[in-house]
BAMITOR-253892 format. One record per residue (C-alpha): z, y, x; residue number from 1. Coordinates in steps of 0.5 Angstrom, whole numbers, plus 500, padded with zeros to 3 digits. Example, Ala and Ser with C-alpha at 12.3 -4.5 7.8 and 13.67 -1.06 7.14 Angstrom:
REM BAMITOR-253892
    z    y    x  baro
  516  491  525     1
  514  498  527     2
This chain:
REM BAMITOR-253892
    z    y    x  baro
  500  500  500     1
  499  507  502     2
  505  510  506     3
  507  515  500     4
  508  510  495     5
  511  505  499     6
  516  511  501     7
  518  513  494     8
  518  505  492     9
  524  505  498    10
  528  511  495    11
  527  508  488    12
  529  501  490    13
  536  504  493    14
  537  508  487    15
  537  502  482    16
  539  497  487    17
  545  495  483    18
  541  493  477    19
  539  486  475    20
  532  486  471    21
  529  483  465    22
  525  482  459    23
  528  479  453    24
  524  478  446    25
  526  480  439    26
  533  479  438    27
  533  485  434    28
  537  482  428    29
  543  482  433    30
  541  488  437    31
  540  493  432    32
  537  495  425    33
  530  498  423    34
  529  505  425    35
  530  508  418    36
  533  514  415    37
  538  515  410    38
  533  514  404    39
  531  507  408    40
  524  510  410    41
  521  507  416    42
  521  512  422    43
  516  512  428    44
  515  516  434    45
  507  516  433    46
  506  523  435    47
  512  523  441    48
  517  525  436    49
  521  522  431    50
  518  523  424    51
  517  519  417    52
  511  514  417    53
  509  517  411    54
  508  524  415    55
  504  521  420    56
  496  523  419    57
  494  516  422    58
  494  509  421    59
  500  506  424    60
  502  499  423    61
  510  498  424    62
  513  492  426    63
  521  493  424    64
  527  490  427    65
  527  486  421    66
  520  483  422    67
  521  482  429    68
  527  478  427    69
  524  474  421    70
  518  472  425    71
  521  471  432    72
  515  475  436    73
  517  478  442    74
  510  478  446    75
  504  482  445    76
  500  476  443    77
  504  475  437    78
  505  482  435    79
  498  483  434    80
  497  477  430    81
  501  481  425    82
  497  487  425    83
  490  488  421    84
  484  490  425    85
  487  488  432    86
  485  482  435    87
  487  479  442    88
  484  474  448    89
  490  473  453    90
  491  468  458    91
  484  464  458    92
  483  465  465    93
  490  467  468    94
  496  470  465    95
  495  477  466    96
  488  477  463    97
  489  480  457    98
  484  484  452    99
  486  487  446   100
  480  489  441   101
  482  495  436   102
  477  496  431   103
  471  494  435   104
  473  497  442   105
  475  492  447   106
  478  492  454   107
  473  489  458   108
  476  484  463   109
  476  487  470   110
  476  494  468   111
  482  498  465   112
  485  497  458   113
  483  500  452   114
  490  500  449   115
  496  504  452   116
  502  500  452   117
  508  505  452   118
  515  502  452   119
  521  507  451   120
  517  513  452   121
  514  510  459   122
  506  509  460   123
  505  502  463   124
  499  502  467   125
  497  495  469   126
  493  491  464   127
  497  485  466   128
  503  488  463   129
  500  488  456   130
  502  481  454   131
  509  481  458   132
  516  481  455   133
  518  488  455   134
  525  487  453   135
  530  486  447   136
  525  490  442   137
  528  494  436   138
  521  496  433   139
  513  496  435   140
  508  501  433   141
  501  500  433   142
  497  506  433   143
  489  505  432   144
  484  510  434   145
  484  515  440   146
  491  516  443   147
  489  519  449   148
  491  526  448   149
  498  524  445   150
  500  518  449   151
  495  518  455   152
  491  514  460   153
  487  508  457   154
  488  509  450   155
  481  510  447   156
  482  504  442   157
  489  506  440   158
  496  505  443   159
  502  500  442   160
  509  503  442   161
  515  499  444   162
  522  501  443   163
  528  497  446   164
  535  496  445   165
  540  502  448   166
  547  501  450   167
  552  502  444   168
  559  504  444   169
  562  497  444   170
  560  491  447   171
  555  486  444   172
  551  481  446   173
  547  475  443   174
  543  468  445   175
  538  465  442   176
  534  458  444   177
  529  454  441   178
  525  448  443   179
  519  444  440   180
  513  440  440   181
  509  440  447   182
  515  441  451   183
  516  448  449   184
  522  451  450   185
  525  458  450   186
  532  462  451   187
  534  469  451   188
  540  473  452   189
  542  480  452   190
  549  484  453   191
  550  491  452   192
  555  496  452   193
  559  502  455   194
  561  502  462   195
  565  508  460   196
  564  514  455   197
  558  517  458   198
  555  511  462   199
  552  504  458   200
  548  498  460   201
  543  493  457   202
  543  486  461   203
  538  481  459   204
  534  475  461   205
  529  470  458   206
  526  463  460   207
  520  460  457   208
  516  453  459   209
  511  449  455   210
  507  443  457   211
  501  445  453   212
  497  441  449   213
  491  439  453   214
  491  433  459   215
  487  432  465   216
  484  425  464   217
  482  425  471   218
  489  426  474   219
  492  421  470   220
  493  425  463   221
  497  430  467   222
  500  436  464   223
  496  441  468   224
  491  444  463   225
  495  449  459   226
  502  448  462   227
  507  454  464   228
  514  456  466   229
  516  463  467   230
  523  467  467   231
  525  474  467   232
  531  479  468   233
  532  486  466   234
  537  491  467   235
  538  498  464   236
  543  504  465   237
  543  510  460   238
  548  515  463   239
  550  522  459   240
  550  527  464   241
  553  532  460   242
  552  534  452   243
  544  536  454   244
  542  531  459   245
  541  524  459   246
  538  519  465   247
  535  512  463   248
  534  507  469   249
  530  501  468   250
  528  495  472   251
  525  489  471   252
  523  482  475   253
  519  477  472   254
  515  470  475   255
  510  466  472   256
  507  459  474   257
  502  455  471   258
  495  453  470   259
  489  457  470   260
  482  457  468   261
  483  453  461   262
  475  453  460   263
  470  447  458   264
  463  449  459   265
  458  448  453   266
  450  448  453   267
  445  452  449   268
  439  449  451   269
  435  447  445   270
  429  444  448   271
  433  439  452   272
  436  437  445   273
  431  432  444   274
  434  428  450   275
  441  429  448   276
  443  433  442   277
  449  435  446   278
  445  440  450   279
  444  445  444   280
  452  445  442   281
  455  450  437   282
  461  452  441   283
  466  451  434   284
  464  443  435   285
  466  442  442   286
  470  436  443   287
  475  439  449   288
  476  435  455   289
  479  436  462   290
  478  432  468   291
  477  437  474   292
  479  434  481   293
  483  440  483   294
  490  442  479   295
  488  449  477   296
  494  454  478   297
  496  461  477   298
  502  465  479   299
  504  472  478   300
  510  476  480   301
  512  482  477   302
  517  488  479   303
  518  495  476   304
  523  500  476   305
  523  507  472   306
  527  513  471   307
  527  517  465   308
  531  524  465   309
  531  528  458   310
  535  535  458   311
  535  539  451   312
  535  546  452   313
  536  548  444   314
  530  551  443   315
  526  545  446   316
  527  538  450   317
  524  537  457   318
  522  530  459   319
  521  527  466   320
  520  520  468   321
  517  516  474   322
  515  509  474   323
  513  504  480   324
  510  497  478   325
  508  492  483   326
  504  486  480   327
  501  480  485   328
  497  474  482   329
  493  469  484   330
  489  463  481   331
  486  457  484   332
  481  452  481   333
  475  447  481   334
  468  451  482   335
  464  452  476   336
  458  448  477   337
  454  443  481   338
  448  443  477   339
  445  448  482   340
  446  444  488   341
  450  449  493   342
  454  443  496   343
  450  437  494   344
  444  437  499   345
  445  436  506   346
  443  442  511   347
  442  444  518   348
  450  446  519   349
  456  442  520   350
  459  445  514   351
  453  443  509   352
  453  436  512   353
  461  436  511   354
  461  438  504   355
  454  434  502   356
  458  428  505   357
  464  429  501   358
  460  430  495   359
  456  424  495   360
  462  420  497   361
  466  422  490   362
  459  421  486   363
  459  414  489   364
  466  413  487   365
  465  416  480   366
  458  414  478   367
  459  412  470   368
  465  416  470   369
  466  418  462   370
  465  426  461   371
  463  430  455   372
  456  429  453   373
  451  431  456   374
  454  431  463   375
  454  425  467   376
  455  422  474   377
  449  418  476   378
  448  414  483   379
  447  421  487   380
  449  428  486   381
  442  431  486   382
  441  434  479   383
  437  431  474   384
  432  436  474   385
  430  433  481   386
  432  426  480   387
  431  424  473   388
  432  417  474   389
  439  417  479   390
  441  424  478   391
  447  427  475   392
  448  433  470   393
  455  437  472   394
  458  441  467   395
  464  446  470   396
  470  443  473   397
  468  436  474   398
  472  430  477   399
  467  430  484   400
  468  435  490   401
  460  437  488   402
  462  444  485   403
  467  447  490   404
  473  451  489   405
  475  458  487   406
  481  462  489   407
  482  469  485   408
  487  474  487   409
  489  481  485   410
  495  485  488   411
  496  492  484   412
  501  497  486   413
  502  503  481   414
  506  509  482   415
  506  514  476   416
  510  520  473   417
  510  525  468   418
  513  532  466   419
  513  534  459   420
  516  540  455   421
  516  540  447   422
  519  545  443   423
  524  543  437   424
  522  541  430   425
  525  547  426   426
  520  552  425   427
  513  552  422   428
  510  552  429   429
  511  547  435   430
  508  545  441   431
  508  541  448   432
  506  542  455   433
  505  537  460   434
  502  534  467   435
  501  527  469   436
  500  523  476   437
  498  516  477   438
  496  512  484   439
  493  505  483   440
  493  501  490   441
  489  495  488   442
  486  489  492   443
  482  484  489   444
  479  478  492   445
  474  472  489   446
  473  466  494   447
  469  460  493   448
  469  454  498   449
  467  447  499   450
  471  442  497   451
  472  437  502   452
  478  433  499   453
  484  437  502   454
  485  442  496   455
  484  450  496   456
  486  454  501   457
  491  460  499   458
  487  465  504   459
  481  468  502   460
  476  467  508   461
  476  460  511   462
  472  459  517   463
  467  453  518   464
  470  447  520   465
  477  449  516   466
  479  444  510   467
  476  449  505   468
  470  453  508   469
  468  459  505   470
  461  460  502   471
  462  466  498   472
  467  472  498   473
  468  478  495   474
  474  482  497   475
  475  490  496   476
  481  495  496   477
  480  500  490   478
  485  506  490   479
  485  511  484   480
  488  518  483   481
  489  520  476   482
  491  528  475   483
  492  530  468   484
  494  536  464   485
  496  536  456   486
  499  539  451   487
  499  540  443   488
  500  545  437   489
  503  543  430   490
  502  548  425   491
  506  547  418   492
  505  553  414   493
  507  550  408   494
  511  543  406   495
  505  540  403   496
  500  542  409   497
  501  539  417   498
  495  541  422   499
  495  539  429   500
  491  540  435   501
  492  536  442   502
  488  536  448   503
  488  532  455   504
  484  533  461   505
  483  527  466   506
  481  527  473   507
  480  520  476   508
  478  520  483   509
  476  512  485   510
  475  509  492   511
  472  502  494   512
  473  499  501   513
  470  493  502   514
  474  488  506   515
  469  482  507   516
  468  480  514   517
  461  481  517   518
  460  473  518   519
  455  468  515   520
  455  463  510   521
  456  457  513   522
  451  454  508   523
  445  458  507   524
  446  462  514   525
  446  469  510   526
  451  474  510   527
  457  471  506   528
  457  477  501   529
  450  478  499   530
  451  486  499   531
  452  485  507   532
  444  484  508   533
  444  491  512   534
  450  490  515   535
  457  492  513   536
  458  495  506   537
  460  502  506   538
  466  505  502   539
  464  508  495   540
  467  514  492   541
  467  517  485   542
  470  522  480   543
  471  522  473   544
  473  527  468   545
  474  528  461   546
  477  533  456   547
  480  529  450   548
  481  533  444   549
  485  530  438   550
  485  534  431   551
  490  532  425   552
  490  534  418   553
  495  532  413   554
  496  534  406   555
  502  532  401   556
  499  531  394   557
  506  529  392   558
  513  527  395   559
  510  520  396   560
  503  521  397   561
  499  523  403   562
  492  525  404   563
  490  525  412   564
  484  525  417   565
  484  525  424   566
  478  526  429   567
  479  524  437   568
  475  523  443   569
  477  516  447   570
  476  516  455   571
  476  510  460   572
  474  512  467   573
  468  508  470   574
  469  504  477   575
  467  499  482   576
  465  492  481   577
  466  488  487   578
  461  490  492   579
  455  486  493   580
  455  484  485   581
  448  488  484   582
  445  484  490   583
  447  477  487   584
  444  479  480   585
  438  482  484   586
  437  476  488   587
  438  470  483   588
  436  473  476   589
  432  480  477   590
  428  480  483   591
  421  478  486   592
  421  470  485   593
  426  470  480   594
  426  468  472   595
  426  476  471   596
  432  476  467   597
  432  483  464   598
  439  485  466   599
  441  491  470   600
  448  490  474   601
  450  496  478   602
  456  496  483   603
  459  502  480   604
  459  502  472   605
  460  509  468   606
  466  512  464   607
  466  510  457   608
  467  516  452   609
  468  515  444   610
  468  519  438   611
  473  517  432   612
  474  519  425   613
  479  517  420   614
  481  519  413   615
  486  516  409   616
  491  516  403   617
  498  513  404   618
  504  513  400   619
  509  509  395   620
  509  507  388   621
  515  505  383   622
  520  508  386   623
  518  506  393   624
  518  498  391   625
  510  498  393   626
  508  502  399   627
  500  502  401   628
  495  505  406   629
  488  506  405   630
  483  508  411   631
  476  509  413   632
  474  510  420   633
  467  511  424   634
  467  511  431   635
  461  512  436   636
  462  509  443   637
  458  512  449   638
  457  507  455   639
  462  502  452   640
  464  498  458   641
  463  490  458   642
  464  484  462   643
  459  480  464   644
  459  473  467   645
  454  470  472   646
  453  462  474   647
  448  459  479   648
  447  456  486   649
  451  462  489   650
  457  460  485   651
  460  465  480   652
  460  472  479   653
  465  477  474   654
  462  484  473   655
  463  490  468   656
  457  493  465   657
  455  499  460   658
  452  498  453   659
  449  505  452   660
  451  506  445   661
  455  502  440   662
  457  505  433   663
  463  502  429   664
  465  503  422   665
  470  500  417   666
  476  500  412   667
  483  498  412   668
  488  497  407   669
  495  495  407   670
  500  493  402   671
  508  492  402   672
  511  490  395   673
  519  489  395   674
  519  485  388   675
  527  484  389   676
  532  487  394   677
  531  480  397   678
  524  478  396   679
  518  482  399   680
  511  480  399   681
  505  483  403   682
  498  483  405   683
  493  487  409   684
  486  487  411   685
  481  490  415   686
  473  490  415   687
  469  492  421   688
  462  493  422   689
  458  495  428   690
  451  496  431   691
  449  496  438   692
  444  502  438   693
  442  503  446   694
  443  498  451   695
  439  499  458   696
  443  493  461   697
  440  488  456   698
  435  492  452   699
  433  487  447   700
  440  487  444   701
  439  493  440   702
  441  492  433   703
  447  486  435   704
  454  487  434   705
  460  490  438   706
  462  484  442   707
  469  481  441   708
  470  484  434   709
  472  480  428   710
  468  482  422   711
  474  482  418   712
  482  480  419   713
  486  479  413   714
  494  478  413   715
  498  476  408   716
  505  473  407   717
  512  473  404   718
  519  474  406   719
  526  472  403   720
  533  473  404   721
  537  470  399   722
  545  470  399   723
  549  464  398   724
  556  467  399   725
  559  473  402   726
  558  470  409   727
  552  466  409   728
  544  467  407   729
  538  463  407   730
  532  466  410   731
  524  464  409   732
  518  467  412   733
  511  465  411   734
  505  469  415   735
  498  467  414   736
  492  470  419   737
  485  470  417   738
  480  472  423   739
  473  473  421   740
  467  471  425   741
  466  474  432   742
  461  475  437   743
  463  475  444   744
  457  478  448   745
  451  483  447   746
  446  477  447   747
  447  474  440   748
  441  471  435   749
  436  470  441   750
  433  466  446   751
  433  468  454   752
  431  465  460   753
  435  461  465   754
  436  458  472   755
  433  452  469   756
  427  456  466   757
  426  457  474   758
  427  450  476   759
  423  446  471   760
  416  447  474   761
  418  445  481   762
  422  439  479   763
  420  432  478   764
  420  433  471   765
  414  439  472   766
  415  442  465   767
  413  449  463   768
  419  454  464   769
  420  456  457   770
  423  449  456   771
  429  451  460   772
  431  457  456   773
  437  458  452   774
  438  460  445   775
  445  463  443   776
  445  463  436   777
  451  458  436   778
  456  462  440   779
  459  466  434   780
  466  464  433   781
  467  462  426   782
  473  464  422   783
  479  461  422   784
  486  462  419   785
  493  460  422   786
  499  459  418   787
  506  460  421   788
  513  459  417   789
  520  460  419   790
  526  458  415   791
  534  458  416   792
  541  459  415   793
  544  466  417   794
  552  467  418   795
  556  473  420   796
  555  472  427   797
  550  465  428   798
  543  463  425   799
  540  456  425   800
  532  455  423   801
  526  451  424   802
  519  454  425   803
  512  452  425   804
  507  456  429   805
  500  454  427   806
  503  449  421   807
  496  446  420   808
  494  445  427   809
  488  449  426   810
  483  448  431   811
  480  455  434   812
  477  458  440   813
  481  463  444   814
  475  466  447   815
  467  464  448   816
  464  467  455   817
  457  466  455   818
  454  466  461   819
  447  468  459   820
  442  466  465   821
  446  459  466   822
  444  457  459   823
  451  456  456   824
  458  458  455   825
  465  458  458   826
  470  456  452   827
  477  456  451   828
  481  453  446   829
  487  457  442   830
  494  455  441   831
  495  448  437   832
  501  447  433   833
  508  447  435   834
  514  445  430   835
  521  446  433   836
  528  449  432   837
  532  455  434   838
  540  457  434   839
  542  463  436   840
  549  467  436   841
  551  474  437   842
  558  478  438   843
């Protein structure tokens, strides 16, 4: 890390050395009541001030302490499933790989998130934190639409605002533990209270483990496909320095280990289907099986600490905070495919001879080993295109050594701070001003190597003659400095009318330095990074600037009815792919002598800008027993950042591209009815339409839908709390979530040339090129519905319950990643059923 952040980190470490760290789930029923006013109305901080939900001129989905307790949710992944118009992909490749889509705007893998995560007023800056446990939750607010002017960086699609428990005047605590199917267990505990009349503390911890559902057949049906174990500790000290000043220290440590790359390959080659129908497979019908010869691993270590100062001047409040975050993660796994013969044919180099000999040896041992159709292991590892009699067809992650290995690393240190002054809320005019700074120091690496039967080396570069010689390497250091100034002005000329204007101006300077040594690929004799064809890759730098306004208007037609509208601009800075990515695509897909794929990839991708409008009505009827929120929205996105995945003889490549313009529109309805004082039913729905208007990267995708965007989401359920006697009650909660059909790529109902199209004319088969084309009409995820149930008994200081997550054991897809020029998709299954029991105790 840079000297400056390292020095600040040292001081922060000294300042919080007395803290234990943690993350803990929703023990909210033991922690605190839902945030509400004396009339029982929900209070939120959607505009960084505490106010009634009905007075907020935007759609806000609120998950109260009561709901957190009733559902047992504690991670973003579960919280999102309670929210209409929001979907999430998490943990398919690795633990920190989280993408949240709100109303058609998605966070592209390997770029910045589109959703801000704000915990106790502090903006988290690493995408890996989006699905980490963030403490003992008291309330969660999901804000939809651009929130950058209010909450800051990377809030183009919205913001998730979390509030955790604070220490009180008396000592309190709770412990909760559950265990269920698939060896899935969780334990959480917290302790909070005063050190003195001015200083309080919160100390909490969590532990989670699961065997996962899937098994590796080749490794003896071992539990190494989706297993995971993680723990965390969290500490917080809140000190009231005087009547006007409060200092809030927090720190957190978490560690995770488990599996990675939970994918199967699915082929979409219709002209091959005459030989075997499995070559043209609908992703929804794929039978998942795992048999890689390498146990996939994933490790993630997180440390963060923060300090937040508040001082009340009477006429206004000054808030200042600083956050340091360090997330270090890595994964190892089998290679993606041997079909393109990188490690199959003996060459002139010792490295290629050794890899080929190992590949031939394992193929001979495993000939006839049962794999998912249409893949098979023939008597020789030569792909079937070149040897249709004895050759093999390899999908991803085969039991042979012919597909090589992969190591991916990501180390990121963030240091951020913000100072904000806001006036009080007594007058008709209120305002705020602030400044923000962020420094990111990130190093990423992707190393592909030959599998010589000795496992995966933990180092990115391994020379020829080693146990895991590197055949391709991406390794870059990305440094970012962010400077921003922001302010807001709210005007309330009457009790019925509220108008607001917020502005933020961001400047992001980004630099990329390539760290790959100038060495040759021991298999091809070329540079180990194709971008080094003319020598070392020079450093790159770019600056991205954007003004982000937010205009809001609310009219209270009656005391219980509000009409509202808002418009805002969302912004995500551009950035850099691993340097050399453009050369890979050019050399293999678009340049002379290739298939002419018609795709454009650059080493630098552009900033994303969106303009979003929303209008709606919210309120309550029947003395507050029925609450509702109806809204419509339209968003125009310029240069939407989008993840692309390429596979070929070079191995694998992950890049970010831009879709020039995407239009998104839709509507949303939320209803909540309190039938009795103990019984509530609820329902919500979101309908989203979208269209790609322009896409220079893939021009033939114009007219298709926005990737990763579900056509609709529907939530419905009920919650019942029935008193049995003065000290005992029975609780029941049921949730149903229906997620509509979803495309995951800009290429949809289309036929595209693949690498097979280039190989067929020169293969032993001698077929015309079009026979190798792929058709991607079978890559849409179909709609799926999940049912979760929870029931139990609760006493004054204890509770027991049973739960069923995915009660009907619904089979569904977590993610589909089409690799267009490969001719197939990499697909990941969703979470299967877990039934279990839980006990908790509080004091």
